[in-house]
C-alpha positions, 0 to 999 in steps of 0.5 A: 510550466511546459508539460509534455509526455514521456514513457517509462521502461514498460511503455507507460505514458508519463507526465513530463514537466520540462521546466521544473524549478530546482531548489538546493538544501544544505541546512537540516533546519530547513522546513522541507527537511523537517517535513520529510522527517515527519512523513518518513517516521510518523506512521499517520503524518500523511493524514494530517499533511495530505502527503506521502513520502516515497523513498527509492526508485521502485516506489516512484516508478510504481506510482508513475506507471499508474499515472500518479504525479509527484509534487516534488522529486527529491535527490541527493546532491551526489546523485543529482548530476546522474539522475535520469532526466525522467525523474526530475521531469516527472514532478512539479518541482525538484529539490536537491539535498546535501548527502549529509542530510539524508540520514535526517529523514531516511527510514532505510538502513541504506538510504536511497538517493532519491524519492518523491513527495506525492499528494495522498490519493483521494479515498475511494468510495466503497464498491458494494459488489466488488471482490474485496479484502477486509483487514480486521485490526491487522496491526503489523505494517509488514503483514498489511503491506504483504496483504496489499501485494497479494490483493493486487496480484490476485485481482482484489482491487478493493481493500477495506481496513477497519479501525485498529488496522495499521495505517495503510499509507504509513512508510512501513506499509508502503515499503512492504506493499512494493507499489501495490497501493497504486493499483488498489482502491483503499478505504481505512478507518471503517467501523464493522457496521459499514460492511453491511453495505457489501453485497458479496458474501464474507469469507473469514479465515481461522486457525482452528475453525471452519472447513478446510480451504482446499475442500470448499467451493469459495464464492466468487466474488467474495470479501475475504476477512483477515484478522488480528495477528493474535486474536483473529477475526472478531466474533461479530464478523465471524457470526456474519460470515457466509463461510469460515475456512482454515488452511490445512497445515500437515507440518503441524504448525499452530498457525500461519502468518496472516500475510502468508494465509492471505496469499493462499486464500486470495490465490484460491479465489483467483483460480476458482470458477465464478459462482 
């Protein structure tokens, strides 16, 4: 196998395998099709398989831009002749699948014509002093993906997901995250007790309790705790927090979606002066 280097549109250096083998698949009974179906539709299959399925060029570009390698580049048969060379050259192998089979595994209403199968990135070790986002049983995949995007945008590199939170590498969370996963240190399946190792203060969010965010000096760095969509942050974490805040809602709504609240809180931290 020959490996050279290339760059994407933003100038990032990418690995290029100029001799990746190409396999054509036209049968829905093929084991690879069955594997893609599982990765695309089973939210926790990545844990058992050690693989994730990135469908669409946006996610694939985001992974490559962060220096991650694809195990397999997958193309539809009709798209393959016009696929940019960089896509096929950036993976160890290439699979071309008959167009009629894409609906067998695609999780999109309008299936993309390409994707990557990538090894699940190794779990990070907990960084005790890092500015962090803690997900306390946030269950909606769209909310979790949105929070990951906000964390990446506002400089919170560590995300800690407690048990009961939506699977971080599930297909729906990946799509909602829009590539944010690849710039974050993600740890999932934690018990609340593990947070005792953090040396940064916990700041919890609430719909009805605590001081208004815009009237507070938020500690920097800190760990923001975002809670379950209906139940909020657990009583245990509320009791151990250094600060509890709520967001002013002069329009009179009862509460904000947790994804929207996260964006507001993380922005407040990103623009606050260091403690």
